C-alpha positions as a LaTeX table, in Angstrom:
\begin{tabular}{lrrr}
\hline
Residue & $x$ (\AA) & $y$ (\AA) & $z$ (\AA) \\
\hline
Met1 & 0.00 & 0.00 & 0.00 \\
Lys2 & 1.30 & 3.45 & $-0.91$ \\
Ile3 & 2.38 & 5.78 & 1.88 \\
Glu4 & $-0.15$ & 8.40 & 0.71 \\
Ile5 & $-2.98$ & 5.93 & 1.23 \\
Ile6 & $-1.67$ & 4.96 & 4.67 \\
Leu7 & $-1.45$ & 8.62 & 5.70 \\
Leu8 & $-4.99$ & 9.25 & 4.48 \\
Leu9 & $-6.21$ & 6.25 & 6.48 \\
Ile10 & $-4.42$ & 7.48 & 9.60 \\
Leu11 & $-6.04$ & 10.91 & 9.14 \\
Thr12 & $-9.44$ & 9.26 & 8.62 \\
Ala13 & $-9.04$ & 7.16 & 11.77 \\
Phe14 & $-8.04$ & 10.26 & 13.76 \\
Leu15 & $-10.97$ & 12.33 & 12.48 \\
Trp16 & $-13.52$ & 9.52 & 12.88 \\
Gly17 & $-12.08$ & 8.63 & 16.29 \\
Thr18 & $-12.24$ & 12.19 & 17.58 \\
Thr19 & $-15.71$ & 13.20 & 16.43 \\
Pro20 & $-17.76$ & 10.76 & 18.57 \\
Val21 & $-16.30$ & 12.29 & 21.74 \\
Leu22 & $-17.19$ & 15.80 & 20.56 \\
Glu23 & $-20.62$ & 14.64 & 19.37 \\
Lys24 & $-21.34$ & 13.05 & 22.74 \\
Ile25 & $-20.62$ & 16.42 & 24.38 \\
Gly26 & $-22.82$ & 18.23 & 21.87 \\
Leu27 & $-25.67$ & 15.77 & 22.35 \\
Gly28 & $-25.86$ & 16.83 & 25.99 \\
Lys29 & $-27.80$ & 19.92 & 24.93 \\
Val30 & $-29.77$ & 18.86 & 21.83 \\
Asp31 & $-31.77$ & 15.89 & 20.60 \\
Pro32 & $-30.37$ & 13.58 & 17.88 \\
Leu33 & $-32.50$ & 15.06 & 15.07 \\
Thr34 & $-31.31$ & 18.59 & 15.85 \\
Ala35 & $-27.71$ & 17.34 & 15.96 \\
Val36 & $-28.03$ & 15.64 & 12.56 \\
Thr37 & $-29.62$ & 18.79 & 11.11 \\
Ile38 & $-26.85$ & 21.07 & 12.39 \\
Arg39 & $-24.19$ & 18.64 & 11.18 \\
Ser40 & $-25.81$ & 18.29 & 7.75 \\
Ile41 & $-26.13$ & 22.06 & 7.26 \\
Ala42 & $-22.47$ & 22.55 & 8.18 \\
Val43 & $-21.34$ & 19.79 & 5.82 \\
Thr44 & $-23.53$ & 21.11 & 2.99 \\
Leu45 & $-22.17$ & 24.65 & 3.37 \\
Ala46 & $-18.58$ & 23.38 & 3.45 \\
Leu47 & $-19.16$ & 21.24 & 0.35 \\
Val48 & $-20.77$ & 24.05 & $-1.63$ \\
Ile49 & $-17.91$ & 26.43 & $-0.77$ \\
Tyr50 & $-15.31$ & 23.78 & $-1.67$ \\
Leu51 & $-17.05$ & 22.91 & $-4.96$ \\
Leu52 & $-17.33$ & 26.58 & $-5.92$ \\
Leu53 & $-13.68$ & 27.32 & $-5.07$ \\
Thr54 & $-12.39$ & 24.30 & $-7.00$ \\
Gly55 & $-14.74$ & 24.72 & $-9.96$ \\
Lys56 & $-16.15$ & 21.22 & $-9.47$ \\
Ile57 & $-19.74$ & 22.33 & $-8.88$ \\
Arg58 & $-20.54$ & 21.49 & $-12.54$ \\
Gln59 & $-19.90$ & 17.80 & $-11.86$ \\
Val60 & $-22.82$ & 17.70 & $-9.45$ \\
Phe61 & $-25.19$ & 18.92 & $-12.16$ \\
Gln62 & $-23.70$ & 16.62 & $-14.80$ \\
Ala63 & $-24.33$ & 13.38 & $-12.86$ \\
Asp64 & $-26.83$ & 11.02 & $-14.46$ \\
Val65 & $-30.21$ & 10.25 & $-12.89$ \\
Lys66 & $-29.18$ & 6.78 & $-11.65$ \\
Thr67 & $-26.11$ & 8.17 & $-9.86$ \\
Ile68 & $-28.17$ & 10.95 & $-8.29$ \\
Ala69 & $-30.81$ & 8.45 & $-7.17$ \\
Ile70 & $-28.23$ & 6.07 & $-5.65$ \\
Phe71 & $-26.48$ & 8.78 & $-3.65$ \\
Ser72 & $-29.77$ & 10.38 & $-2.63$ \\
Val73 & $-31.12$ & 7.10 & $-1.26$ \\
Thr74 & $-27.87$ & 6.15 & 0.48 \\
Gly75 & $-27.55$ & 9.67 & 1.86 \\
Ile76 & $-31.01$ & 9.39 & 3.39 \\
Met77 & $-30.30$ & 5.87 & 4.68 \\
Ala78 & $-26.88$ & 6.55 & 6.24 \\
Gly79 & $-26.71$ & 10.32 & 6.52 \\
Leu80 & $-30.18$ & 10.81 & 7.97 \\
Phe81 & $-31.69$ & 7.65 & 9.45 \\
Gly82 & $-28.35$ & 6.05 & 10.33 \\
Met83 & $-27.03$ & 9.23 & 11.94 \\
Ile84 & $-30.23$ & 9.79 & 13.93 \\
Ala85 & $-30.06$ & 6.22 & 15.25 \\
Tyr86 & $-26.33$ & 6.57 & 15.98 \\
Phe87 & $-26.73$ & 9.93 & 17.74 \\
Ala88 & $-29.61$ & 8.57 & 19.83 \\
Ala89 & $-27.48$ & 5.61 & 20.92 \\
Leu90 & $-24.51$ & 7.93 & 21.55 \\
Lys91 & $-26.64$ & 10.34 & 23.59 \\
Trp92 & $-27.97$ & 7.65 & 25.92 \\
Gly93 & $-25.17$ & 5.08 & 25.92 \\
Ala94 & $-21.49$ & 4.83 & 26.74 \\
Thr95 & $-19.36$ & 6.19 & 23.89 \\
Ser96 & $-16.77$ & 3.45 & 24.43 \\
Gln97 & $-19.46$ & 0.83 & 23.76 \\
Ile98 & $-21.57$ & 2.60 & 21.14 \\
Val99 & $-18.79$ & 3.51 & 18.71 \\
Pro100 & $-17.22$ & 0.01 & 18.41 \\
Ile101 & $-20.63$ & $-1.57$ & 17.88 \\
Ala102 & $-21.64$ & 1.05 & 15.31 \\
Ala103 & $-18.30$ & 0.46 & 13.60 \\
Thr104 & $-19.32$ & $-3.12$ & 12.81 \\
Tyr105 & $-21.09$ & $-1.93$ & 9.67 \\
Pro106 & $-18.41$ & $-3.68$ & 7.54 \\
Leu107 & $-19.99$ & $-6.95$ & 8.72 \\
Val108 & $-23.29$ & $-5.89$ & 7.11 \\
Thr109 & $-21.40$ & $-4.74$ & 4.01 \\
Ala110 & $-19.55$ & $-8.07$ & 3.75 \\
Ile111 & $-22.75$ & $-10.10$ & 3.99 \\
Leu112 & $-24.62$ & $-7.91$ & 1.49 \\
Ser113 & $-21.63$ & $-7.92$ & $-0.88$ \\
Val114 & $-21.86$ & $-11.69$ & $-1.06$ \\
Leu115 & $-25.66$ & $-11.81$ & $-1.34$ \\
Ile116 & $-26.22$ & $-8.86$ & $-3.71$ \\
Leu117 & $-22.94$ & $-8.32$ & $-5.57$ \\
Gly118 & $-21.96$ & $-12.00$ & $-5.76$ \\
Glu119 & $-18.55$ & $-11.46$ & $-4.18$ \\
His120 & $-16.72$ & $-14.54$ & $-2.99$ \\
Val121 & $-16.06$ & $-15.43$ & 0.64 \\
Thr122 & $-12.45$ & $-16.29$ & 1.35 \\
Pro123 & $-11.18$ & $-17.96$ & 4.51 \\
Leu124 & $-9.56$ & $-14.69$ & 5.62 \\
Arg125 & $-12.80$ & $-12.74$ & 5.10 \\
Leu126 & $-14.70$ & $-15.38$ & 7.05 \\
Ala127 & $-12.13$ & $-15.15$ & 9.87 \\
Gly128 & $-12.44$ & $-11.37$ & 9.85 \\
Thr129 & $-16.20$ & $-11.65$ & 10.14 \\
Val130 & $-15.86$ & $-13.98$ & 13.11 \\
Phe131 & $-13.52$ & $-11.47$ & 14.77 \\
Ile132 & $-16.07$ & $-8.69$ & 14.24 \\
Val133 & $-18.76$ & $-10.75$ & 15.97 \\
Leu134 & $-16.36$ & $-11.61$ & 18.80 \\
Gly135 & $-15.46$ & $-7.93$ & 19.12 \\
Ile136 & $-19.12$ & $-7.00$ & 19.55 \\
Trp137 & $-19.45$ & $-9.62$ & 22.26 \\
Phe138 & $-16.31$ & $-8.38$ & 24.07 \\
Val139 & $-17.47$ & $-4.75$ & 23.99 \\
Gln140 & $-20.72$ & $-5.74$ & 25.68 \\
Leu141 & $-18.93$ & $-7.29$ & 28.66 \\
\hline
\end{tabular}
């Protein structure tokens, strides 16, 4: 793996690892729907500014209908309903338990990739899936 990719993954892990702690603090004063709304407005504004500054705003309007539909549906699934559920769990549960369990979404992705996309299960992928399930069990202890 290239060093650039590794550095991007380290940055991603840092950003994704930091935000739940800050979100837990923020959820002390608002309900999950309000939190998702504030977060979504901030992200939308940042994206529009970035797209305008880089001249990439045209690409948004050039996307085909299927692509727009896919990202609209997945945005509503993960960005709205998933975030509301996650923020509700984060508000009322222990961050150290909620985040690892929420981070098991690759297990769902792996199963659906086999069932819907026809991807093959290798022994290593199967072992990884078993470790995910064991990790969920350990976090609950």
